[in-house]
C-alpha positions as CSV (number, residue, x, y, z in Angstrom):
1,M,0.5,17.6,12.5
2,A,3.2,18.6,9.6
3,T,1.8,18.5,6.1
4,L,2.8,15.5,4.2
5,R,4.3,16.1,0.6
6,I,5.3,14.2,-2.0
7,R,8.5,14.9,-4.2
8,R,10.3,13.5,-7.3
9,G,13.2,11.1,-6.2
10,R,16.8,11.5,-6.4
11,A,19.6,9.5,-6.7
12,D,20.9,10.3,-3.2
13,D,17.7,9.1,-2.0
14,A,18.6,5.3,-1.9
15,G,19.5,5.6,1.6
16,L,16.5,6.9,2.8
17,V,14.7,4.2,1.2
18,L,16.9,1.2,2.3
19,A,16.4,2.9,5.4
20,L,11.9,2.7,4.8
21,F,12.7,-1.4,3.8
22,D,14.7,-1.6,6.8
23,E,12.4,-0.3,9.3
24,A,9.5,-2.5,7.6
25,V,11.3,-5.4,7.7
26,A,12.3,-5.4,11.4
27,W,8.4,-4.5,11.8
28,L,7.3,-7.7,9.8
29,V,9.9,-10.0,11.6
30,A,8.5,-8.8,15.0
31,R,5.2,-10.0,14.0
32,G,6.2,-13.3,12.5
33,Q,5.5,-12.1,9.0
34,T,8.6,-13.0,7.2
35,G,7.3,-13.9,4.0
36,Q,6.8,-10.9,2.5
37,W,10.9,-9.4,2.6
38,G,12.7,-11.9,4.8
39,T,14.4,-11.6,7.6
40,E,17.2,-9.5,6.6
41,P,17.7,-6.0,6.3
42,W,17.7,-4.7,2.5
43,S,20.6,-2.3,3.4
44,Q,22.7,-5.8,3.9
45,R,21.6,-7.4,1.1
46,A,23.3,-6.8,-2.7
47,R,19.9,-7.6,-4.8
48,P,17.8,-5.1,-3.0
49,V,20.4,-2.6,-2.8
50,A,21.1,-2.9,-6.0
51,M,17.6,-2.3,-7.0
52,V,16.9,0.7,-4.6
53,R,19.8,2.6,-6.0
54,S,18.2,1.9,-9.9
55,W,14.8,3.0,-8.4
56,A,16.6,6.5,-7.6
57,Q,18.7,6.9,-10.1
58,G,15.4,6.5,-12.2
59,D,12.3,8.5,-12.9
60,G,10.0,6.7,-11.2
61,L,10.8,7.4,-7.3
62,R,8.5,9.3,-5.3
63,I,9.1,10.3,-1.8
64,A,6.6,11.4,1.0
65,H,8.1,13.8,3.6
66,E,6.9,16.1,6.2
67,D,7.5,19.7,5.8
68,D,11.0,19.1,7.7
69,G,12.2,16.6,5.0
70,T,11.2,13.5,7.3
71,P,10.7,10.8,5.3
72,L,7.7,8.9,5.4
73,G,7.4,6.8,2.7
74,A,8.3,5.8,-1.0
75,L,6.7,4.7,-4.2
76,V,8.2,3.6,-7.6
77,L,6.1,3.9,-10.1
78,G,7.2,2.0,-13.7
79,A,6.6,-0.7,-15.7
80,H,5.3,-3.9,-15.0
81,P,7.6,-6.8,-13.6
82,P,8.7,-9.9,-15.6
83,H,7.2,-12.1,-13.5
84,V,3.8,-10.6,-14.1
85,E,1.9,-11.5,-17.0
86,P,1.6,-8.1,-19.3
87,I,-2.0,-7.0,-20.8
88,E,-3.1,-4.9,-23.9
89,E,-3.7,-1.7,-22.3
90,H,-1.6,1.2,-21.4
91,E,-0.8,0.9,-17.6
92,R,1.5,2.2,-15.0
93,Y,2.6,-0.1,-12.2
94,V,3.6,0.3,-8.6
95,E,6.7,-1.8,-8.8
96,A,7.4,-0.7,-4.7
97,L,5.4,0.6,-2.1
98,V,6.9,1.1,1.4
99,T,5.9,3.5,4.3
100,S,7.5,4.3,8.1
101,R,5.9,2.2,10.4
102,A,6.3,4.7,13.0
103,H,4.5,6.7,11.2
104,A,1.5,4.3,10.7
105,A,-2.4,5.3,10.4
106,R,-1.4,8.4,9.2
107,G,-2.3,7.6,5.3
108,V,1.0,7.8,3.9
109,G,0.5,4.7,1.8
110,A,-3.3,6.1,0.2
111,T,-1.8,9.2,-0.3
112,L,1.1,7.7,-2.2
113,V,-0.9,5.6,-4.1
114,A,-3.5,8.0,-5.1
115,A,-0.6,10.4,-6.3
116,A,0.2,7.5,-8.5
117,A,-3.0,7.0,-9.8
118,E,-3.5,10.8,-10.7
119,E,0.1,10.8,-12.6
120,A,-0.7,7.5,-14.1
121,R,-4.0,8.7,-15.4
122,G,-2.2,11.9,-16.4
123,A,0.2,9.9,-18.8
124,G,-2.6,8.2,-20.4
125,A,-2.2,5.2,-18.7
126,A,-5.7,3.2,-18.5
127,V,-4.9,1.0,-15.4
128,L,-2.9,1.4,-12.7
129,R,-1.2,-2.2,-11.4
130,V,0.7,-3.2,-8.4
131,D,1.5,-7.0,-6.5
132,C,2.3,-7.7,-2.7
133,W,2.5,-10.8,-1.0
134,A,-0.5,-13.5,-1.4
135,G,0.2,-14.6,2.5
136,A,-0.6,-11.4,3.9
137,P,-4.4,-10.9,4.1
138,P,-4.6,-7.7,5.8
139,L,-2.6,-6.5,2.9
140,V,-4.3,-7.7,0.2
141,A,-7.3,-5.9,2.1
142,W,-5.3,-2.7,2.1
143,Y,-5.1,-2.7,-1.6
144,E,-8.6,-3.3,-2.1
145,R,-9.7,-0.5,0.0
146,Q,-7.3,1.6,-2.0
147,G,-9.7,1.2,-5.2
148,F,-7.3,-2.3,-6.4
149,E,-9.1,-5.3,-7.8
150,R,-7.8,-8.5,-7.7
151,S,-6.5,-9.4,-11.0
152,G,-4.2,-12.7,-10.9
153,T,-1.5,-14.2,-9.1
154,F,2.4,-15.4,-9.7
155,D,4.4,-17.7,-8.5
156,V,8.1,-17.0,-8.0
157,G,10.4,-19.8,-6.5
158,G,7.3,-20.8,-4.2
159,W,7.0,-16.7,-3.1
160,I,2.9,-16.2,-4.2
161,G,1.9,-12.7,-5.3
162,Q,-1.4,-11.2,-5.9
163,V,-1.7,-8.9,-8.7
164,F,-4.2,-5.6,-8.4
165,A,-5.5,-3.7,-11.1
166,M,-7.1,0.0,-11.0
167,R,-8.9,1.4,-13.5
168,L,-8.3,4.8,-14.4
């Protein structure tokens, strides 16, 4: 099995990140889990395309890949989004996390989260936070297995999100 590596994202990574999200949306739709990211590919929707391009041009995008460059996942490390309550402590926030379903069960997401926690710790953050769709109990449980604890919820137009915090 090839070695999993993580590198900083670049502006030209927007297409591969969109492809990862498109793959994830198709996988979720096939399982009837349309509440997380909807039914349309991200690459076909203006807002997600703009968001991914912004991430790719910023400093927080991390790409997990094999030795040969095959993309396995992406994570965006940054600040909490406006719909999530701020906290008093110095934090970093996982703005996005997506992994290739073709490479599931390889620990790609866990590796990206562990690297994000280490990077946040190195930047002096006391807390790493993330959120996900609260309507996906297996996803909520996955974040808890990574060391996150539930720390609140939010509602954006009927989309209920679960916020998590990991003490660093």
